SENUNU-78199 format. One record per residue (C-alpha): residue in one letter; x, y, z. Coordinates in steps of 0.05 Angstrom, whole numbers, padded with zeros to 5 digits, always signed. Each point is the difference from the previous one (the first is absolute). Example, Ala and Ser with C-alpha at 12.3 -4.5 7.8 and 13.67 -1.06 7.14 Angstrom:
REM residues 2
A+00246-00090+00156/S+00027+00069-00013/
END
This chain:
REM residues 80
X+00612+00184-00070/X-00031-00034+00058/X-00046+00043+00040/X-00031-00012+00069/X-00071-00029-00003/X-00053+00046+00024/X-00044-00031+00053/X-00070+00019+00018/X+00019+00045+00060/X+00047+00036-00044/X-00058+00019-00049/X-00032+00033+00061/X+00062+00043+00009/X+00001+00021-00072/X-00075+00012+00000/X+00005+00045+00059/X+00061+00039-00029/X-00040+00012-00066/X-00062+00023+00041/X+00045+00049+00040/X+00021+00029-00067/X-00073+00011-00021/X-00016+00030+00067/X+00060+00048-00001/X-00011+00026-00066/X-00077-00002+00007/X-00008-00037-00068/X-00058-00046-00017/X+00025-00072-00011/X-00005-00022-00073/X+00030-00066-00032/X+00056+00032-00041/X+00028+00040+00058/X-00006-00060+00048/X+00036-00047-00050/X+00056+00052-00005/X+00006+00009+00076/X-00003-00072+00015/X+00056-00015-00049/X+00041+00053+00033/X-00015-00023+00070/X+00018-00069-00020/X+00067+00026-00027/X+00012+00035+00066/X-00019-00065+00038/X+00051-00040-00043/X+00052+00055+00016/X-00008-00018+00072/X-00051+00047+00027/X-00048-00041+00043/X-00048+00047+00038/X-00059+00035-00031/X+00025+00065+00033/X+00067-00004-00035/X-00030-00020-00067/X-00055+00054+00005/X+00055+00053+00014/X+00038-00023-00061/X-00066-00001-00043/X-00018+00071+00024/X+00070+00027-00012/X+00011-00034-00065/X-00067+00009-00036/X-00025+00073+00015/X-00072+00001-00014/X-00042-00038-00051/X+00034+00028-00059/X+00065-00033+00019/X-00033-00069-00005/X-00012+00009-00075/X+00045-00040-00046/X+00024+00059-00041/X+00005+00049+00063/X+00067+00028+00016/X+00032-00036+00061/X+00011+00037+00062/X+00076-00002-00013/X-00012+00035-00067/X-00038+00056+00039/X+00057+00012+00050/
END
């Protein structure tokens, strides 16, 4: 599957979105959580979301707090 290349300005959008997730949940950044959130933000980007606000909203709504970023954590869909 051919995916759109991510340009440098796009990385700024993804970075801001991840930063907003940390700010919203008042969680200190760590490498494992950041890797997870960046991968998720990139997936949203490839799904067509292009603004940091849109991607941040999706991250905040999909990954509820730090525990949701852990590999073996239940997904938000499993909780509802």
